[in-house]
Residue, then its C-alpha position, 0 to 999 in steps of 0.5 A: m500500500v502507498k503511504r498516505s503521508l510523507q515527511a522530509s529527511e534531514l537532507g531533504i529539509q535542507e534542500a527544501k529550505h534552500a529552494f524555499a529561500l530562493k523563491g523569496w516567498t513567505q509561508e503564506n505565499l507558498a500555502g497559496e501556491v498549493n491552495l492551502k487555507t493555512r500555513q500549518p502544513i508548510w511549517r510541518f513540511l519544512s520542519g520534517q513532520s508528516v504531511e498528507r501525501h498529495v500536499f507533500l508532492e505538490l509542495c515539492s513540485v512548486l519548489g522544483l524538487d524531486w519528491r523522491t529525494i526529499a522524502m524519508s524512505p520514499p516508496e519505489a513505485s506508485p500505487e498498484v496498477g491493473n492489467g498485470h503490471a506490478a509495481g517496482s521492478n515490473l515498472d522498470v520492465l515496462v519502461h524498457k519495453v516502451r522505450s524499445q518499441r518507441r526507439d525508431k519513432i523517437q529517433d525519427q522525430c528527434g534524432i535527425l536535424q535538417l539545418l537551414d540551407i543544407s540539403r542533407p539531414v544530420s544526426i543530432d549526435d554529430i552537431y549538438v552542443d549542450v546549452n547553458i541555462l540562466e536562472e535569472i530572466a533579464s527581461q523580468q528585472s527592473v533597470a533604469i534606462e539611464d544606467l544602460k547608456s554608458l555601455g560600450p558596443e561589446e557590453f551592449d550586445r551581451f547585456g541581458l543575454g547572460v554574459i554580464d555577471q550571471k551564473q550559468t548551469s548546464g541545460t541537463r543539470a537544470v532539468e535534473t534540478y527542476t521537475k517542472l521547467r519552462v525553458l525560454g529563449r530567443p529565436g535560434v538559440g536551440k530550444t527545440t534541439f535541446l528538447q530533442y536531445l533530451a528525448i534521445q538521451c532519455n530513450r537511451g537511458a543516458f538521462a532520466a534513466d527511469q523515465v520514458p520520453v514523450f516529445i510533443s510539438l504543441k503546434d502539432f498538438a493544436e492541429e490535432f484538435k481539428i481532427s480529434g475535436e479534443y485538447s487531450l494530451l493523454s489521448y494524443i500520446r495514446r494515438e502516437w503510441l499506437t503507431s509504435g505498436l503499443t496497443d495497451p491503452t493502460m500503459i501510459e496511465t500506468l507510467l504517468q501514475a508512477g511518475r515514469i514519464m518525461m514530458l517534453l512540450d515544444g513551442m508554446d509560442e507557436v500555437l495560434k492565439q485562438e488556440s493558445a488558451a485551450v492548449l495552456r489549460e490542458i497543459r496545466r490540467f495534465a501537469d497538475k494531475y500527473h505532477s510526479n512526472r518530469f515536465v520541460v516546456t519551451c517558449r520564446t522569451a517574448m511570450q513568457k507571459l503565458r504562465l504555467r503555475g508551478f513551473t520554474d522559468v529559466e532562459i538559454a544563455p548565448f554560446a560561450q567561446e568553448q561552445i562556439t569552438a565545439f559547435a564549429q568542430k562538429w559542424f565542419v566534420a559533419f558537413t565536409k565532403t572529404n574526411t574527418q581530418s579535413g573537417q577538423a582542419e577547416a574548423s581550426q581555420f574558422i576559429q583562428k580567423l574568427d579571433l582576428p581583431e577585424n572579425w569582432q562583429f562576427r564574434q558578437l553575433i554568432v552566439t546562437p546556433l542559428f547564426l553560428h550555423l550561418a557563419c560556418w556555412v558561409f565560411h565553408g563556401q568561401a574559406k573566409f568571412p565575407t568582406k562585406r559584412s552587410e551581406f552576412y547580416r542580410q542573410g541572417l535577417d532573411l532567416l529571422l524575418g521569413k525562413w525560420d518560421e517558414a521552414r518549420g511551418v509556423e503561422r503567426d496570427d496578429i497585425y504584424r503578420d500582415f506586414l509584407l517583408p519590405q514593410k518590416i524591413k522599412l519599419l525596422s530601418q526607420i526605428a534604427a535610424a531615428s534611435f541611432e541618430r539620437g544616440q539611443y541604443f536602449f529605448e523605453q517601450r512607449v518610445l518604441e511604440q511611438y515609432i511603430g505608430d508613426y510608421m503605421r500611419t503612413l500605411t493608410d490614407a484613412p484616419i486612425e483613432p489614437e486609442a486603436l493606433q496605440l493598441d495596434s502599436e503594442a500588438a505589433l511590438k509584441a509580435m516583432e519581439a516574439q517572431h524574430g527577436l530583432l527587438i527585445e526587452r532587455a529589462r522591464g519596459v526597456f527595449s533595444f535591438s538584439y544586437l548592435a550590428f542589426q541596429e547599425y545595419f538597418t541604420a545604414r540600409n535606411i540611408v541607402a534606401s533613400y527614395n530618390l537621388q536628392a534624398l540620397e545626397q541629403a542622407l549621405g550629407g547627414l552621415v558625413s556630419h558624423l565623420t569624427d564620431p567613433h560610434w558611426r564608424e560601422i555605419f560608414l563601412l556598411t553604407t559604403a558596402m551597400l551603395r551601388s556606387a560609393d563615389s559620392l560618399m567617398q568624395l564627401m568624406k574626403r572634403q569633410i576630412d580636409a576641412l577639419v584642418a584647413n583653417d589652422p595655419y600651424l597644422q597646415e605647416f605641419l602637413t606641408w613639412a610631412s609632404q615635403k619630407s615624404q618627397t625626398i623618398p626616391s620611390p614613394p610608397k603607395v597611398a600616401t604612406g610616406r606622409a602618414f609615416y612622417l606625420a606619425l613620427a613627428r607627432t608621436p616619438h617612437a611611433a614606428s619600430p624599424f624592425v617592424l617596418a624593415n620589409t615595407l618601407d623605403q631605406g630612407m624611411f627605415l633610417d629615420a625610424a631608426l634615428d627616432d628610436l635612437l633619440v628616444e633611447c638617448a634623450i627621452d629615457q634619460d637613464p645614466t646607467f652603464a647598460h643604457a650608455h652601452a645600448c645607445g652606443d650599439a644603436l649608433n653603430n647599427i645606424l652608421v652601417i645604413v647611412l649613405d650620405a658621407g657628411f651625415q656619416k662623418s658627423l655621426q662617427q664624430l659623435k660616436e667617437q666622443l662616447p667612452n670606450s666600452t672596455q672602460s670600467q663601468n664607473r668611468v662610463q657612468a661618470w662620463w654619461q652623467a657629465h656629458q649626456t645633455v650636451w651630447v644628445e643636443q648635438l645628436q638632435t642638431t645633426i639629425a635635424d640638419y641632415r634628415q629634417i626630422h625632429h622639428r619640435w612641433q608643439f600642439n595645444p590640446e585642441q590641435q591634438q584633438t583635431l589631429q586625432h580626428y584627422y588621422d582617424a577619419n583618414q583611416l576610416l576613409l581608407d578602410c571604406l575604400r578597401s571594403n570591397s566597395e563600388v568605387t570607380a578607379t578614377v575616384r579611388q586613385e584621386i583620393e589615394a593620391t591626395l590623402l594627408l596633403p596640405q590645403k595649398e597642394l590640394e588647391a594646386r592639384e585642382w588647377e592642374 
């Protein structure tokens, strides 16, 4: 017979109290959760005294505990059951029998994945990487929007996605910990694949070894209603089992009563609105009736308001670096058309190139299986990451805005569904551009709804009542978050684009999509006004890559850059000196490298090491870099030690070897002969250096200035220093745009490269040529 009452063991009491503390409830709150009128049974339960069996089971369920591990001497099985199935070991036999007969069905249902844009299926064992779980849901937390404005680009992408100071646990560990679990996640994070993996592992006995997995797509379950006319999970399972030859209708009831079923219910958000209430009601009823079983339900984070009493909400975390590496290794081995060794080599190349500084935007984006799969697929075809990031973003957005739901046969039923794809893109582009222009990465819900409402007004000539427009805007925002996850709730009432890359892409697209030439010129002029703002750097690169012809933008940028220093005579003198100095090079390097080199050398001593530049610069530039190093060594680092004096002498010896000018070489040799012989005692060398260093260094500086015209003592005030920094950075951005596989004609490209870093007089002279 089954005990009518149960009590917690000493260890069980500790676990129960810990789980109760994590909930943050009072005993009255817990009593209300299990429909008790008084808190006395709660007190008895937490103090290890006997309570009624059904109350004990319900309390464990609400606290996310397995009652078998909490109870003192729990029975091995549930009540005796009919049809010849005994308790205890006979239940294990029944579990084994059902698993065996369901093996092929589970394998077909859960063991094979069909990845987007891949023609052949892949085994889940060959591609799956265990997910991590966050036990705190960011969108349920309250954060002031002012506290988010200081986040940098990398922090922006990770805030609210579980990377900033938040504890994580493995997905399987979370399922072991909570008997009723709802797994939330954004599109493409692997919710369905996680449930499929659990089903396969359970059926093999590698996880939840005493249970039978039941995987149900809630979308399919809702569709079944149209055939059967009833929302009954029990009937649905029975019909499913019949296809595997399990004809005894009492088997499922027996296993449910014994707590031997692991229910895996996928896609709460995929059920149409008119059916969701009935489906949720059936899940609640079923979970309450068969509470001793294990339940895992998945749902998109944006639809978390569809509550399930007694279920613990967790969220799938973005992939960490080790998960990205593991996924890539599996992906390339699974899909390479040669052999395992080749796949591993390609995976290593993928990870190596992903870690390059220029690919940091890709690293921020591919933290979900969906985008990581896309990145592997693109890399596999090209052996590199695309030079036009805009094309990668376009493919990713195409997946989220259309293909993702379409490939799984998911329909949506709200006002946003009626938007055509171009309208969705235009709306997102306008939101991105308007918010980015204002420096807004995070925005309050009401502001976002205002953006949406303003756009919706443009879709019709008929007047819209303010109240109706407000309701439609709210509905559209909820749908946008739920369906493609491009706009997400980072904290309660605070939204942003899911990735800064998407906000930047849509901002650039809003510029490029200007409806006529005049509007485009105006948009490009507005873009160029942000030339010195580092936050707009990626917008420039994306816009350049997306334009059919980037000539106008490149020319606008060049004029704006030259204007930065045009009105400062001292800065113009500085540019003139650098230009004249670069003209002394017998074979000038390309793209104004000579001018850039001398500007950097004069502005920042020790800016370029000759050991780095030896293979790329003209011999004269190499000599000037070595002389610069010598002056820094001797003059700036005024160290009177023997080792320092010896180092300066050695450096001067090395320079004498590469000096071709006889007069210059003679002058340097005379300076070299003034230095004490290295064979002298350490004390004598140090004494000479302390007495003569200042005069000797001044003679060295004068000699270098006379023969090489470098180390003019340029003195810039703080405003000029800032202007020069903006000037350098803007020129670098212009070069990066030219090198970004953009559509720039050869004539414009050559003209810009030839006139980089020139003073205003030389620019004007070239215009008259």
